[in-house]
N, C-alpha and C positions, 0 to 999 in steps of 0.2 A: 219774124215771130219772136216773142219774148223769151221763150225757153230755148235751151241749147238743143238743136236737132241736127242729126247727121243726114246729109243728102246721099241717097243711094241710087245708083243707076238701076232703073227698073225696065220693064218691058214697054217701051214706047214713051215713057215719061219718067220724071224724077219721083222717087219715093222718099218719104221722111221717116226717120226713126225717133220714137219718143218713149220715155220711161214713165210708168205710172206706179204710184204707191197704192197697194190694195190691202186694206185692213180688214181682218175678220176671217181670213182663210185658215182652216185648221187641218185639212188633209188634202190628199191628191185629188179626191173627188171634187172639192171646192175649186181647186186650180183648173180641173177639167171643165167644169161648168162655165167658169169665167172665159177660158180659152175658146170654147165652142160659141159662146155668145158673141165674142169679138169677131171670130172668123165668119159669122153669118152676115156681118156688115159689108156693104159694097166698098171696094177699094182697099180691103185689107190684104196685104201681101203675106204677112207672117205675124203670128202672135205667140209669144213664149211667156208662160206664167211660172214664176219661181215662188213656190209655196213657203220655202224656208225663209226667204228674205222678204216675203210679202210684196213682190214686185211683178210687174208685167211689162215686157218690152214689145212694142208694136211697130211694125213696118207697114206704112199705109200710103195711099195715093191722096194727096191733099185736095185734088180736084173733085174727089168723090165722097170723102168723109173728113170730118175734123175732130179735134181733141174733145170738144164738148160732147159730141155724139158718142164717142168711145167711153167717156166718163159716165154718161147717163146709162149706157148699156151695162157697164159693170155694176153700177148702183142698182139697176133694175134686177140684176141677179141676186142682190142682197148684200153687197159689200161696199164699204166706204172707200172712196178713191180720190187721189189728188195727183196732179202732174208734178213730177220731180223736175223743177224748172231749170236747174243748172247743176249737172253732175260734177262739174269742176269745183263747185263749192260744197260738195256733200260733206266735207270734213269740218265746215264751219260749225262751231258749237256754241250753244247757249246753256246756261245753268238755270234750271227751273226748280224752285223750292215749293214743296207741297206739305201741308199739315194733314196728318192721317189720324182719324179717330177710330178706336176699337181694337188697337193692338194690345195683346196681353203678355206675350212672351216672345223670345227670339224666333220661335217657329213662325209667328205671324209676320215679323219683319223680314225673315228669309223668304217667305212665300211671295210677299209683295216685291221684294228685290228681284227674285227670279222672274216674276211676271213682267217687270219693267225692262229687265235686261234682254228679254226675249223679243222685244219690239225692234223691228228694223228701224235704224235711225237713232237708237239710243246707244251712246258710247259707254256710259258708266251710270250706274244707279246705286246710291247708298241710302239705306233706310235705317234711321236711328230710333231704337225703342225708347231710350230715355227722353229724347226731345220730341218724340212722336212726329218726326218730320222726315221727308224724303228729299234728297238732292239728286236731281237727274241731269246729266250732261247729254244733250241731244241735239240733233241737227233739225232746226226749225223748218227747213225746206222739205224735210221728209216726214217728220212727225210733229204735230202741234201739241201744245200743252193740254188742250182739251182731250186729245187722244190718251195722254198720260193719265189724266183724271179718270177717264172712262175705264181704263184698264184696272186702275186701283179699285174703283167701285165695283167692277165685275169680279174682282178678287174677293169682294165682300166687306170692304171698309169704306168709310166716308172720307172723301178727299176734298180739301179746300186749298185753292191756290194762294201762295204767299207772295211769290214774285216769279215773273216769267223769264228773268235773266237778260232782257234786252239792255243794251248799254245806254239807257235813257231813264229819265225821271218819270215818276208816276204820282198823280194826285187824284184823290177821290172827293167829289163834291156832292152835297145834298141839295137837290133842287125842289123847292116848294112851289106849288102853283100848277103842277102838271095835271091835266084832266083827261087827256086822251093820247092814243098812240101817235097821232099825226103831230102833236106838239113835241113829242120826243124826237121824231124825225126832223122837225124844224130846228131843234137845238143841235142835233147831231150835224146837220148840214152847215149851220153857222160856225161850229167848232172846226169842221174839216177844212175850211178855207184858211185857217190861221197857219202861217208858216211855222214849221217845227213840230206840228201835231202828228204823231205816228199812228196812234190807235185810240179809238173811242169805244168803250163798252158801256152799255146802258142796262141798269137793273130796274125795270119798271115797278117791281113789287115793293121796292124800298126807296124809290125816287133817287137812286144813286147813279152818278155818272163818273166812270173811271177814265182818266185821260193820260195816255203815255206821250211824252213830249221830249224834245231836245232843249235842255235848259239854256243853251246859248241863244236860242231863237224865240222862245216863248216862256210864259210863266203863269202860275195860278191866278194872279190878279187879273191878267188879260182874259183868262177863261171866264172868271166871274163877271167881268165887265161885259163880255160878249153875250153871255147867257141872259143877264139882267136887261140887256138892251134889245134882245130878240123878240120877246113877246109884249112889246109896248109897256114894259115895266111890270108885268104881272108875275114874272118869275123872280124868286129870291134864292140866290146860291150861297152856300156856306161850306166850309171845310167839313167833311164827314167825320164824325167822332172817331177817335183812335180806337183801333181794335186789333190787338196784337197777341203775341204768345201768352202774355200775362192774363189777358182777358179770357182767353180760352182755358187757361189753367184754372182760373177762379171758377169758371162755369163747370169744369169737370169736377172740382172739389165739391162744389155745391150739389151737383148731381149725385155723387157718391154718398154725400152726407144725407141727402133726402132718401135715397134707396135704403141706407143702413137704418135710418130712423124708422121708416115704415116697416122694415123687417123686424125691428125690435118690438113694435106694437103687436105683432102676431107671435113672434118667437118666445117672448117672455112668458105669456100664458101657457104655451106648449111646454116649455121647460118646467114651469111650476106644477102643471098637472101630472107630468111624468116623473119628476124627480124630487119634488118638495111636498106637495099636497098628499102624496101617497103615504106620508108618515104622520099626517094629522088625522086622527081617528074619525071625526065627524065628516070632514070633507072627503076622506077616502071612501066612506060608505056611499056617498053620492056618486063619486067617479066610478066605483065598481058596480054600480047598479046595472043589472043586465036589461037592456032594452029589447033585444030580440035574440033568442038562443044565448050564445056566449058573447055576443057583441055588447060591450059596456058603454056607458055614457062618456067615460073618459076617452075611449078610443075614437068615438064619433066626434067629440069636441076637438081632439088633436088633429084629426083628418081635416075638419073644416078650417082650422086655424093655419095648418101648414100648407094647404093647397094654394092660397094666394102667394105665399112666399116662394113656393116651388115654381109656379107657372107665370106669375105676374112680375114679382120682384126679381125672380131668377131667370126671367125671359132672356136677358142679355147673354147668359151662358149657353142657352139653346141656339141663339142666333150665331154666336161666335163659333160654336161647335159645327153648325151646319156649313158656315162659310169655309171653315178650315177643311172639313172632310170633303166638301165639294171639289176642292182643289188638291186633294190627295195629300194633305198634311194634317197633323194633329197638334193641338196646342193645349194650354192650361184649361181652357173652357171645356175641352173634351173630357179631361180628367174629372173636373167638377161635375159636369152633366152626368157622366157615368156613375160617379160616386153617389150623388144625391138621388138620381133616379133609381139606383139599386135599393137604397134605403126606403125611398118613398113608395115605389111600386110593390116592394115586398110587404111593406106595412099595409098598403091597400089590399093586397092578397090576403094578409092575415085578418083584416077587418071583415072582408066578405066571407072568408072561411069560417070565422067565428059566428057570423050572422046565419050561416046555413048549417052549422054543426052544433050538436048538444054537448060534445065532449072535447072540442078543440081548445088547447091551452097555450097557443102561441102568443107571442107579444108583438108589439109594433115598434118601429123606429122612426116615427114621425118627428120626434125631437132631433134625431140625427140629421135628417135632411134640412130642416129649417135652421137649426143651430149652425150647421156647416155653411149654409149660404150667408147667414148673418156674420159669422166670423170672417169669411172671405171678403165680404163687402167692407167690414171694418178694416181688414188688412189693406184692401185697395184704397180706401179713404186715407189711411195713414200714409200709404205709399205715394199717392199723388200729392199729398200735403208735403211730404219730405222731398219728392222729386221737384216740386216747385221751388224749393230752397236751393237746389243744385244749380238752377239757372238764374239766381239772383244777380249775378254779375252783369248779365245782359240787361236785366230790368233796370239796374242802377245806372248803367251806361246810357240807356235810352232816356232815363229821367234827367240826364244832364242838359238836354236840350230845353231852352226856356220856352214857356208857354206863349209869351208875347214879345214883340220887338217894337222899338220906336223908329218909324220910317221918317226920314227927313226929305224935304223937297228943297233943292238948292237952285240958285240962279246961275247965270254963266260965270259969275265971278266967285262962286263958291259960298255965297252968303245964304244962310238958312231962311227960307221963305215960310215954311210951315213944318209942323211935325204931327205924326198920327200914330197911335198905338194899333198894331195889327197882330194877327196870329202869326207866330214865327214861321209857320209852314207856308205863309204867303210871301216870304222874302224871295226876291228874284235876283239873278246875277246883275251886278253893277248898281244895286240899290245902295244908298248911303244910310247907315243905321247909327243911331245914337246909343251909346252904352253909358249909363249913369253908374256912380259908385255902388258896389254891392250887387249889381245886376250881372246876369250871365251874357256872354257874347253870343249873339243870335246866329252868326254864320262865319265861315272861314273868310278871311279877307286881309286887308292891310289898313293901317291907321292913316286917315286923311288929315286929321286935326286932333290936337290934345296930347297930353302926357299922363301916364299912369303906370301902376304896377298891376300885372295880371297873374293870378294864381292858376297855374296850368297843371297842378298836381293830379287832378282828376283825369287828365288825358295822358300826360307824359310820366306821371309818377314823381315828378321833380317837386320837392316840397317848397323850395324857395321861390317867392314871387318874382316874375321877370319884368324888367322895366320896358315900357313900350312908348315910342314916340313916332313922329311922322315917318311913314314908309315901312315901319315894322309890321311883320305878319302877326295875325292873331288867329286863334283856333276857336271854332264854335263850341260852346259848352263850358268854356273856362270862365273864371269869375274876375270881374274888374274890381280892384280893391279901393282905389282912392279917387283919382281924377276922372273927368269926363272925356270920353273918346268918341270921335266920329270915324266909323270904319266903312270902307267900300267892300261890299260882298263880292267875292270872286268864285267861291264854291258853295253851292247850296244843295239841299236835299240829299240825294244819294251820292253826290260828289264830295260831300264834306268829310273831313278827317274823322269826325265822330261816327258818321255812317259807315265809313270804311272799317273803322275799328270794330263796330258792332258786327258787320258782315264777316270780318276775319274771325272774331270770337265764335260767332254762330257756326261758321264753316268748320272751325276747329272742333267744336262740340259735336258736329255731324260726322266728322271723319273717324273711321274705325281704326283702333290700334291693331297691329298684326296679332297681338295676343288674343283678341276677340274671336279670331278664327277658331280657337279652341272651343269656346262656348257655342259658336254657330254650328260647329261640327257635331258636338254632343246633342244639340237641340233637335237635329234631324232624327235621331234615334231615341231620344229621351222618353217621349210620351208612349210610343209603341212598346218599348221595353217595360215601362211602368205598368201598362195595361196587362202585358204578359205576366209580369211578376204578381200583379194583383189577382189575376185569374188562377195562377199557379198556387198562390197562398190559400185562396178559397178552396181550391180542389184538394190540396194536401190536407187541410184541416177537416174538410168534409169527409174525405175517404178515411182519414184516421178515426173520425167519429163513427162512421158507418161500420168499420171493422173493429171497433172497440179497442183501438190501439192506445188509448189513454184512459185513466180512471174516470168514472162517471161524475165524481165529485168536482172535477175540473170545470164542468159545465154549470154556470150559474142557474139557480132555481127557476128564474123567469125565462130561460132560453132553452132551445134545443141545440143539438150539435150543428145542425144546418145554420141556425141563426148565429151561433158563435163563429163558425167559419165565414159567414157572410160579413160579420163585423170586422174580422181580421182583413178580409179582402178589400173592403171599403176603406179601412184605415190606411192600407198600403197605397191605394189609389189617390187618396186626398192629401197624404203627407208629403208626397213627392212634389218638388217645386222647381219647375224649369225657369221661373221668373228670376229667382235669386241668381242663377248662373248668367242669365241674359243681362242683368243690371250691374253685375260685378265690375265690368270694365267701363261702360259708357258713363255711369254716374260719377266714378272717380275721375275720369277724363274731364267731364263737365266742370266739376268743382276745381280740379287742378288748373285748367285753363282759365277759369274765372278768377281764381286767386292770383294767377300770374298776371292777368290783365290789370287787376287792381294795383299791382306793384310795378306796372310799366314794362312787363315782360309778356309779349304777345307770342303764344305758342300755337303754331299752325296745325293743331290736331294731334290725334293719338299716335300717328307714325312718328312725328317729331318728338313727342314725349318718350316713346319707347326707345328710340335711338339715343336720345340724350342721356338716359340713365345708364347706358352702356359705354359712354365716352371715356376713353382712357388717354387721349392725346388731343391737345388743343393747339392749333396753329394761329398765331396772332399776326395781323398786319401791323406795321409800325405807325405810319402817319394817320392820325385821327382815331387810332385804336389804343395803342400803348401811350401815344403822345396826345397832347391836347388837340392837335390838328390845326393850330393857328401859328404857323411859323413866323418868326420875327428875325430881322437882320440884326446881328450882334457885332459884326466886325467887317471892315472893308479895307483892303490893301490894293492901292492903285500902283501899277508898275511903270506907268509913264507919267508925263507931266500934266495930264488932264485934270480939270477941276472936278470935284466930287459931284456937283450939281449936273454938269455936262455929261459926266460918266453915267449917272443914273437916268438921265433923260434918254440916252440911247438904249439903256437896258429896258426901261419902262415902255418905250415905243415898240420894242420887240416883244416883250412879255405880256403886254396888255391884251394880246390876242389869245393867250393861253388860259386854260381853266385850272391848271395845276396849282395846288396850295403854295408851292415855293414861288411860282410866278406871281401870285397875288401878294405874297410877302414883299417881293422886290418892288412891285408897283406901289404898294402902300408906303414903303419907305421912301421911294422917289417922290411921292406926293408931299411928304412932310418936309422935303428939302425945297419945295417950291414956295413962292410967296403967297399964292392964293390956292390953297389946298383943294377947295371945293370946285374951282373952275379950271382945273388943269387940262390942257389940250396937248397931247403928245404928237410929235412929228409922224407923218404917215409911213407905215412899214410896207414895203413891197416885197413880193416873192416870199411871203411868210411860209415856213415849213416847220411842222412839229415832228420831232423824232421821238416816238413813244419810248419812255423810260430813260431818255438820255438828255433831251433839251430842245432848244428851238434855234432857228436862224432866219434872218431877213435882211433886206437892204433898207437902211435908214440914213437919210441925208447923204446918199451916194456912198455910204460905208457898208461893208459886209459885216454884220454883227452876228456872232455865234455865242449863245449863252447856254452852258450845260455842264455835264460832269466830265471827268477825265477821259472816260471811254469815248465820248463824242469827239473830243479834241484829237485823240489818237486816230480815230476813224477818218477825220478830216485832214490827217497828216500835218497837224500843228504841233510844233515843238513846245514843250512846257518848261519854262525856266526853273532853275533850282529854287529861287525864292518862292515861286508859286507852289512847287512841290512841298517845300517846308511848311508853308501856311496850310496847305491841304491836310498834311499829316497832323499838324497841331490842332486843326478844327476837328478832325475825326477822332483824335484822342480825347477831346472834350465832349463827345457825342453830338457834334454839330455837323451840318452838311456843308461841304465846300463846293461853291459854284465858280467855275472859271468863265471869264468874259473875254472873248476874242474879238478884236477889231482889225479888219483887213488882214486876216490870217496870222495875227500876232496876239499873244495873250497880254491883255491890257490890265487885268486885275483879278483879284480873288475876293469873293463875298462869302462870309461865314453866316449860315442861317441856323438858328436854334429853334427846335420845337420841344418845349418842356414836357417832361413825363407827366402823365395824369396822376393826380393825387391818389395814393394808395396802391399804385400799380405793382410796386415791389411786394407789398403784403399780399395782394391778390395772387401773384405767382407763387408765393410761399404757401398760401392756403391750398392752392391747387396741388402742390407737391405733397402736402399732408393728406390730400384726398387720393393720392396715388395716380395723379394725372400728369402726364408729361407735357411740358410747354415748349413750343417751337416759335422762333421769330422768322418771318418771311417778309422781305422788303425789297423794293426796287432801289433803295439807297445803296451807297457804297459800303464796302466791307468794314472799313474803319469805324464809321458812324454806327453801323448795325451792331458790331461787336461791343462798342462802348455802351450802347443802350441796353444790350442783352446782359452785359456784366452788371450794369446798375440795377436792373430789376431781378436778376438771378436766373435768367434763361441760359441753358447750356448749349442748346442746338440752334445754330443761326444759319440762315440762307439769305444771302444778300444779292443785289443787282439782278433780282428776278423780275422779268417783265410780267404784266398781267396775264398773258396767255401761258406763261411758264408755271404760274401758281397752281393751276388746275392739274398739271402734270405732276407737280410735287405732291399734291394732295393724294393723287392716285398711287404714287410710289409708296407713300407711307401706309395707305390702305392695303396695298399688296404685301406689306411687311406684317400685316395682322392687326393693325391698330383700328379702333373705331374712332374716327377723327372728326373733331368739330373745327370749323374755320370761323374765326372772328374777324370781321372787316367792317369798313364804314359804308359798304354797299355802293360806292361810286365806281371803282374800277376792279372790285373784287368779285363781281358777279360770277365769272366762270368758276372760280375756286369755291365760292359759296354753294353753287349748284352741285359741284363735284363731291363736296364733303358729305359725310354721313349726316352731319348736322351743320347747317349754315346759320351763323348768328350775325345779323346786321346790327351794329352798335351805333347809338347816337342818331337814330333815324328821325326822332322828333315827329313832325307831322307827316313826313314822307313814309307812311307806314305800308304803302302798297309795293313792297319790295318783293318781286316775284321769286327771286333766286333764294332768298333766305327762308329757313324753316322756323327760325325764332327771330323776332324783331325786338331789340332792346331799345326802348324809346328814349331812355335817359342816356346821357353821355358818360355813364359810370361803369367802370370795368367790373365792379363787384356784382353787377347783375348777371355776369357770366356764371358766377358761383351760385347765385340765386336760381338761375334757370336749371343748372345741373342738380342742385340740392332739391328743388321742387319736383323735378322729374323723378328723382330717386324716391322721395317720400310718396309721390303719387303711385309709383309702381310697387312699392312695398305695400301700399294700401290695396292695390288691385290683387296682389298675391294673397293678402289676408282675406279679401272678399271671396276669392276663389276657394281658399282653404275652408272658409266658413260654409259657402254654398255647397261645395262637394262633400265636406265633412258632415254637414247637416243631412244631406240625402243618404250618404253611405251609412250613417248611424241611425237616422230616423226610420228608414224603410225596414231594416231588420227588426227594430223594436216594434214597429207597427204590425209586422208579420207575425209577431208573437214569439220571437226567439227567447225572450225572458220569461214567458208565461209558465213553461213547465217547471222552472227552478224557483221562481219568486211569486208566481200567481199574478204578476203585473201584466196588464194589457192596456193598450191605448185605445180608448173609445174614438170612433170616427170624428166626432165633433171636436175633440181635443186635438186630434191629428190635423183637422182643418185649420184650427186656430194656430197650430205650430207652423203650418204651411204659409198662412198669411203673415205670420210674424217673421219668417225667414227673409222675405222680400224687403220688409220694412227695416230689418236689422242691417241688411247689405247697404241700403240707401243711407241709413244713419251712420254706418261705418264710413262711407264716402264723405258724408257731411262733416266728419271730424277733421277733414283736410282744411276746412275753412279756418281752423285755429292755427294754420301754418304760420310759423315765425321764421324769418330768414336766419341763417347760421349765426350763432353768437359770435363767431370769430370775426364776422363782418362789422359788428358793432364797435369793435376796438380799432378799426382802421382810422388812420388820420386822413380825413377827406376835405381838408381846407382847400377852398378854391384858389387856383392860381390866377392872378389878375394879369391880363395881357394889355400892356399900354399901347 
């Protein structure tokens, strides 16, 4: 059987144990009904239903009943069920991204997050209010993405799948010519037989076919060809129009603009009749004309105009309130609905009371409810407009991908047979693409033919154009400057560097900073507390008026004490703003990570940002971090009579098997000594052994060759001559690495290798000192070289001869001493230390941006980006603090003023519609405050660094 089942000895025959996922159970009664239904089936030995984990474990006799029957029985009871096929893989995780419509504040996002995390099979769920997206880590064997969508929609919000998280590519095609369901089935069957196709989803209502596939085995052009050949040529397939976050944002902006415009059509006349025309004698007579008893024409007109605003334009607030209250939470919509309904229905009461009374002198607040809704809609319109700008970084990154590409057809000898312009999304692996001057590179790959310079600044942040020739890698989205290039595509679609960067930035903007927990905690109690304060305000003023605790002249002539108290209560309710608190952190994180991405500093979310601003100690790796990372041989001393070329032939034959930078330097130098550098073939090395952190050894031409440091020689009991000792000391004193070469247990020579310091390294360390950040050098190199390098750049604390596994322990030792520590390494052998540090920074990552261990990826090979990362995180967090001060200060100051604390002394009171405008403005102001981060400029100290490139010959 396909699923993992346990065979259990039963009475007379073997029983099988299988686990089912049962979705929809809410209490023990549900579990009991499922258990009873299963137990009624023949062959059931035992059925145990776990309501907390939504699972049922069934022990059954396979000769009497099967899994399908058990599933059907559970579904007949009214619950969705699937077989958990392999318990051993329950921990396998996919990341599903979902767009959510309808969230208004952190209470909404917290409700959805709680609902998702309660699902069995969901490991983690993050819901971001600012991006209106959810990122769910789930086990696809237990819970499908359709179940996640259903749970969100049951919570009361619209959910749209963005990506399902499978490690495969996805393409959406529009198919014209479909006229019946059986044609869809025909297309689906044709596609299913293509190797590499994982999943096909058909949307009949819009003639869309979504295909998930493995890019190594299939591609979009194959699918189009198959579809168009299926129905005797009557089908036409094209790429479905792009529809992403930006399109949704524009639709949302348009929707709020339309709502606000319609609200103005009705609200402006209400405002004029209640607050302007009352002072124009001729019009006032018409408005005050009594139609029936004390009911005037003005009251009736305002009722007719404000009703569509309240119930049609303001319908979204009722829906939002209902959804929130149904799930036991309260959000901003609840406050707005309560505030506007209080004003509206009291006004309706006043109107009917006036119509049935000859002496009633009450007033109406129709202008309060309609103006409140209008101002809140204006605030939401400005908010989504501003929020759209916080995610411009992703939109700009996605725009880097070219619209079209020139596909070449080559013969066996590499000659161009034809060229064709295609949509860039149709490029498949191993395609040959022509890149003309000024055009964008259509996919990641390498140069097959041609020479040019490519501007990679939009991806790596490196301003200088990079020379490209045969065999060099190119990155999709970069710009070809002069010559024509033919490139072979190696990574397309979701595998490309550009797609990885977009995913990384999107993921960073989704991740919550720990400081956000403060806002999330407040949001749980915010709305209920505000409702209590509002009711208390109304009650206090009403009782004070009833017992004549304040002078009668305090009450405006057009109001009663009850109406004055009601206005104070409504003002308190609508001035309180949970949105400003909820947006304080995520909008700043979005802008901060976006600014970082534009400068080649990829910050993996709020956690990394928050930790980085606390950093007070930085640990630097040496090779490739403080130094250029391209070691060169600068001196050779042979201690026997061997020729230089023969000496290096033995070294190269041994070191050619090693990936270490020093080994590569030795091999490159050996190549230069040979007559034909391009076609060098080294003797075969046997019994090759790499001793991590020390060197290598092998048998070459029947000689035992050992190449490594002093420690390796001592470990192998090899005596080191005085001359070699002297040369090692001399090399170390000049910040060079001394390598000993031993042939048949005797030291035959010493090679000095130099790895030049990166430009500006000394100044970077100096700037870090001025920022009160301690610098430490940790290297696997010898103490002499390490000390010389440290002295040259100005680092006081040095740890040398550290193996990769030791670096993580060193990191933990410094953390135990109270430091918040960042580790800066090149990401090759520094992964344990990068992961152990509070902040791991992978420097010079270039296109290799998927470095799991690092929290921050510095895409350029420039040390100054370490300072940029720290400075940007400090600026971002100072902005978050400012946002919180504003959001909290606004509520702490606004609520007492709205409650009328200034009224007894100054006569100043805040009408509800002005309070509503203030509430709408507070969210906009927080978003605009975050947007000011877009003006971030790197530290002025960095502009003075001498960053002339070092040329390595």
